[in-house]
C-alpha distance (Angstrom), angle and dihedral (degrees) to the residues before:
residue distance angle dihedral
X1 . . .
X2 3.81 . .
X3 3.81 90.7 .
X4 3.80 91.1 50.7
X5 3.82 91.4 51.8
X6 3.80 91.1 46.3
X7 3.79 94.3 50.8
X8 3.79 92.3 45.5
X9 3.80 89.7 51.6
X10 3.79 91.6 49.6
X11 3.78 91.1 51.7
X12 3.80 92.2 51.0
X13 3.79 92.3 48.3
X14 3.77 98.8 44.1
X15 3.78 98.4 73.1
X16 3.78 135.2 -106.3
X17 3.78 113.0 -41.8
X18 3.79 96.1 17.4
X19 3.78 96.0 109.1
X20 3.75 136.1 -33.3
X21 3.77 117.3 -127.9
X22 3.76 121.5 -46.2
X23 3.82 112.2 -21.9
X24 3.80 117.5 -129.1
X25 3.78 118.7 -97.2
X26 3.79 91.9 -130.7
X27 2.94 151.6 118.7
X28 3.79 104.5 40.4
X29 3.80 123.1 -153.3
X30 3.78 131.3 -174.9
X31 3.80 119.5 -142.8
X32 3.81 123.0 175.5
X33 3.77 91.0 -12.8
X34 3.82 96.9 -50.8
X35 3.79 125.6 106.5
X36 3.80 121.9 -139.4
X37 3.80 136.7 -174.0
X38 3.82 126.9 -172.5
X39 3.79 89.3 -103.8
X40 3.79 94.4 48.8
X41 3.81 91.7 50.2
X42 3.80 91.8 51.2
X43 3.80 90.7 47.4
X44 3.82 90.9 47.4
X45 3.80 90.9 52.4
X46 3.81 99.3 42.9
X47 3.80 105.7 28.4
X48 3.80 110.6 -176.2
X49 3.81 125.1 -22.4
X50 3.80 86.7 -105.4
X51 3.81 91.7 54.1
X52 3.81 90.2 56.2
X53 3.80 91.7 59.3
X54 3.82 102.5 31.5
X55 3.80 118.5 101.6
X56 3.79 117.3 -113.0
X57 3.81 113.1 -150.5
X58 3.81 105.8 -83.5
X59 3.77 111.6 -121.3
X60 3.77 146.4 166.0
X61 3.78 112.3 -98.4
X62 3.79 101.2 -175.8
X63 3.80 137.7 -40.2
X64 3.80 108.5 -20.8
X65 3.83 96.1 -17.7
X66 3.80 121.4 106.8
X67 3.80 135.6 179.7
X68 3.82 114.7 -124.5
X69 3.81 101.9 159.0
X70 3.79 137.6 102.6
X71 3.78 131.2 -88.9
X72 3.80 92.5 -81.8
X73 3.83 107.7 12.8
X74 3.79 117.4 69.5
X75 3.78 124.9 -137.2
X76 3.79 120.2 172.1
X77 3.81 129.0 -159.9
X78 3.80 116.4 -155.3
X79 3.79 111.7 -165.4
X80 3.81 121.9 -150.7
X81 3.80 136.2 168.9
X82 3.81 91.0 -106.3
X83 3.79 98.5 47.5
X84 3.78 134.9 -65.4
X85 3.80 140.7 -72.1
X86 3.80 123.9 -139.0
X87 3.79 120.5 -157.5
X88 3.84 113.2 -157.9
X89 3.79 122.4 1.7
X90 3.84 91.0 -157.8
X91 3.82 116.3 -162.9
X92 3.79 117.4 -2.7
X93 3.81 88.7 -121.3
X94 3.81 88.7 58.4
X95 3.81 95.3 59.0
X96 3.84 92.6 91.2
X97 3.82 88.1 50.5
X98 3.80 91.2 52.1
X99 3.80 90.6 46.2
X100 3.80 90.7 52.0
X101 3.82 90.7 51.3
X102 3.80 92.5 48.8
X103 3.79 91.1 51.1
X104 3.82 93.7 44.9
X105 3.79 87.5 57.7
X106 3.80 88.7 55.7
X107 3.81 99.2 -104.6
X108 3.79 131.1 119.2
X109 3.79 117.6 -113.7
X110 3.81 88.2 -147.1
X111 3.83 89.2 62.6
X112 3.82 90.8 72.4
X113 3.81 103.2 113.4
X114 3.81 101.4 168.4
X115 3.79 129.8 37.4
X116 3.80 118.1 -161.5
X117 3.79 131.6 176.7
X118 3.77 142.6 -154.1
X119 3.80 99.6 -142.4
X120 3.79 145.4 -23.0
X121 3.79 102.0 -91.4
X122 3.78 122.0 116.8
X123 3.80 95.3 -119.6
X124 3.80 89.4 60.4
X125 3.81 108.0 32.4
X126 3.80 109.6 13.7
X127 3.81 90.6 105.7
X128 3.81 96.0 58.0
X129 3.81 95.4 103.0
X130 3.81 93.5 50.2
X131 3.82 93.1 46.8
X132 3.80 89.4 51.6
X133 3.80 90.8 47.4
X134 3.82 91.4 52.3
X135 3.81 99.3 40.6
X136 3.80 109.3 18.6
X137 3.81 88.3 -126.6
X138 3.79 119.3 169.2
X139 3.82 108.3 -112.9
X140 3.80 115.3 -142.4
X141 3.80 126.4 -173.9
X142 3.80 140.5 174.9
X143 3.81 110.5 -97.6
X144 3.80 95.3 -123.7
X145 3.82 91.5 58.2
X146 3.81 97.4 47.1
X147 3.84 96.0 93.1
X148 3.82 91.8 52.6
X149 3.80 91.3 45.4
X150 3.79 91.9 50.3
X151 3.82 88.5 54.9
X152 3.82 89.8 55.2
X153 3.82 105.8 92.6
X154 3.81 113.1 158.4
X155 3.79 109.0 -164.8
X156 3.79 88.6 -3.7
X157 3.81 93.5 -63.3
X158 3.79 116.1 150.0
X159 3.79 111.3 -119.1
X160 3.80 108.6 -117.1
X161 3.80 121.0 -134.1
X162 3.79 111.3 173.5
X163 3.78 97.5 169.4
X164 3.80 130.4 23.3
X165 3.80 114.1 -144.4
X166 3.78 130.7 -152.4
X167 3.78 129.6 -149.0
X168 3.82 109.7 -75.1
X169 3.80 95.2 15.1
X170 3.80 118.8 142.7
X171 3.79 129.0 -133.0
X172 3.81 114.6 -158.2
X173 3.79 131.5 -173.0
X174 3.78 129.4 161.8
X175 3.79 95.9 -14.7
X176 3.82 94.9 -46.6
X177 3.80 119.8 111.3
X178 3.78 126.9 -166.8
X179 3.80 122.0 -170.8
X180 3.80 120.5 -146.3
X181 3.80 113.7 -139.1
X182 3.80 121.0 -170.8
X183 3.82 107.8 -129.6
X184 3.79 98.0 167.1
X185 3.79 128.8 -176.6
X186 3.79 106.3 81.0
X187 3.81 83.4 57.8
X188 3.79 127.7 -6.0
X189 3.81 91.2 -109.1
X190 3.80 100.8 36.0
X191 3.81 104.2 157.4
X192 3.79 128.9 -152.7
X193 3.80 113.3 -163.9
X194 3.80 126.0 -150.8
X195 3.78 130.1 -171.0
X196 3.80 140.4 155.7
X197 3.78 125.5 -119.4
X198 3.78 136.4 -179.4
X199 3.78 127.1 -132.0
X200 3.77 129.5 163.0
X201 3.78 91.2 -1.4
X202 3.81 92.8 -56.8
X203 3.79 131.5 106.5
X204 3.80 121.3 -130.4
X205 3.80 134.2 -170.5
X206 3.80 113.4 -129.1
X207 3.81 121.9 -160.4
X208 3.81 119.0 -166.5
X209 3.78 100.0 -164.5
X210 3.78 126.8 -148.6
X211 3.79 116.0 -140.4
X212 3.79 115.1 -80.3
X213 3.80 92.4 -167.1
X214 3.78 105.9 130.3
X215 3.81 120.5 -131.3
X216 3.79 120.7 -127.3
X217 2.94 136.9 -89.4
X218 3.78 96.1 36.5
X219 3.80 110.7 -131.0
X220 3.81 122.5 -165.2
X221 3.82 90.4 -104.4
X222 3.79 93.0 51.3
X223 3.81 91.7 45.9
X224 3.80 89.8 54.2
X225 3.81 91.2 47.3
X226 3.79 93.6 49.2
X227 3.80 93.6 46.7
X228 3.79 90.1 53.0
X229 3.80 94.5 44.8
X230 3.81 96.4 49.5
X231 3.78 90.6 52.1
X232 3.80 95.4 42.1
X233 3.80 99.5 46.1
X234 3.79 90.8 59.5
X235 3.81 89.9 59.6
X236 3.79 92.7 60.1
X237 3.82 115.9 104.3
X238 3.78 109.6 -113.4
X239 3.79 138.8 174.7
X240 3.81 97.3 147.9
X241 3.83 115.4 42.9
X242 3.81 116.5 -160.1
X243 3.80 130.9 166.6
X244 3.78 146.2 -166.1
X245 3.83 88.8 -102.9
X246 3.83 115.9 44.8
X247 3.81 92.7 -136.6
X248 3.79 88.5 66.1
X249 3.80 89.1 71.8
X250 3.83 100.6 26.3
X251 3.81 92.7 -110.7
X252 3.80 96.8 169.2
X253 3.80 93.5 53.5
X254 3.79 92.5 44.8
X255 3.80 93.4 46.5
X256 3.81 89.2 55.7
X257 3.82 89.0 58.0
X258 3.80 96.3 53.2
X259 3.79 120.7 117.0
X260 3.80 136.7 10.3
X261 3.78 91.3 99.8
X262 3.79 92.8 -68.3
X263 3.82 122.1 141.9
X264 3.80 114.6 -85.5
X265 3.83 103.7 -89.9
X266 3.81 91.7 -154.7
X267 3.81 89.1 69.3
X268 3.79 94.8 87.8
X269 3.80 112.1 145.3
X270 3.81 91.6 160.7
X271 3.80 90.3 67.0
X272 3.81 100.2 39.3
X273 3.78 93.8 114.0
X274 3.81 102.6 29.9
X275 3.80 90.9 105.1
X276 3.79 89.4 53.3
X277 3.81 88.7 50.4
X278 3.81 91.9 52.3
X279 3.78 95.6 45.4
X280 3.79 95.4 43.5
X281 3.79 91.5 50.7
X282 3.80 89.2 51.5
X283 3.81 92.3 45.2
X284 3.82 92.0 52.4
X285 3.80 91.4 48.0
X286 3.81 93.1 48.5
X287 3.79 90.7 47.4
X288 3.80 91.0 51.3
X289 3.82 91.2 50.2
X290 3.79 91.3 47.9
X291 3.79 93.4 49.5
X292 3.81 92.1 48.4
X293 3.80 91.8 51.7
X294 3.81 94.8 45.7
X295 3.83 116.1 120.2
X296 3.77 111.0 -86.7
X297 3.79 93.8 25.3
X298 3.79 119.1 113.2
C-alpha cells in the first residue's frame, strides 16, 4: 500500500505527461542479473518525494562538468571561460537548491549563460523560467519538445525558448561544445547530449543520456521512436555515462568512491549502454504484452 501511495504521489508531482496513475508491476525483465518491473524502475529513478527535492553533495564529475542536482533529479553545470551551461533546471522549487550547489562549488549562479534540458517533463525542466529570470540565460530546446515545454507554466509563467534546436545541432560556449541528439520516445524531443572533456592529459567522451523509459500504452509513433533511439544511442561515443536521473548511472555508488588517489569512478565505458539494455528489455516485454492483449488476439 505504501508503495502504491508513493508512486501515485510521484506521478502527481512529476508534471503532465510524466506518468498516469500507478504503473503496472509487470512485466518483469532481468538484465545483468537484476530484475526490474515498470514500478521498480520508476521508484529507482524518483525515490521519495523528499529525495527529488533534497540536495545531493555537489561535486566534480570530470573535466569541467559538475553535479548540482538533487538525490534523484540530475542537474549538471558545465564551466567554461566565457560563462557556464546548466543542463536541466528540474522542478521550479529546486532552483534554490541548484543555486546553492553552484555557489558551494565556488561558481556564480549569475554566470550561467545557456540553459539546456533533457526533456519536457516538469521534474526536469519546470524551473527553466525561474533560472532565466535569475541569470538571463539563453534557453535552448529540441524542436520536438517545444509544444510540451510551452504548455509548462509553473505559477502562470510563460516557458521561455530562446533558440530551437534540431537533431545533431551543436551548442558552443567558451571552447566547450555539446551536441544535441534526438533520442525520442520518452518524449518526442528527448535529448541526449554528448561532449568531450580533458582530465589528466586524456580526452574522454561524455554522454548525458535522456530517459529511455517508454510511455504506455505504446502507440505506433512511439514504437518507431523507441526503436530508432535504442539503436542510435549505442552508436554514440561514450567513456563517461550520465543521465537525467542519477540512478541511471549509479551516481551514489560512484560518488562514494571519489578521492584518495583512486581512478575516477565516473569513467565507466563498460557501463555506457546498460541503461539502454534495461529500458529496451522492458520496452520489448511491454510491447509483447500489449500485442498479446490486443483485440482479436488470443
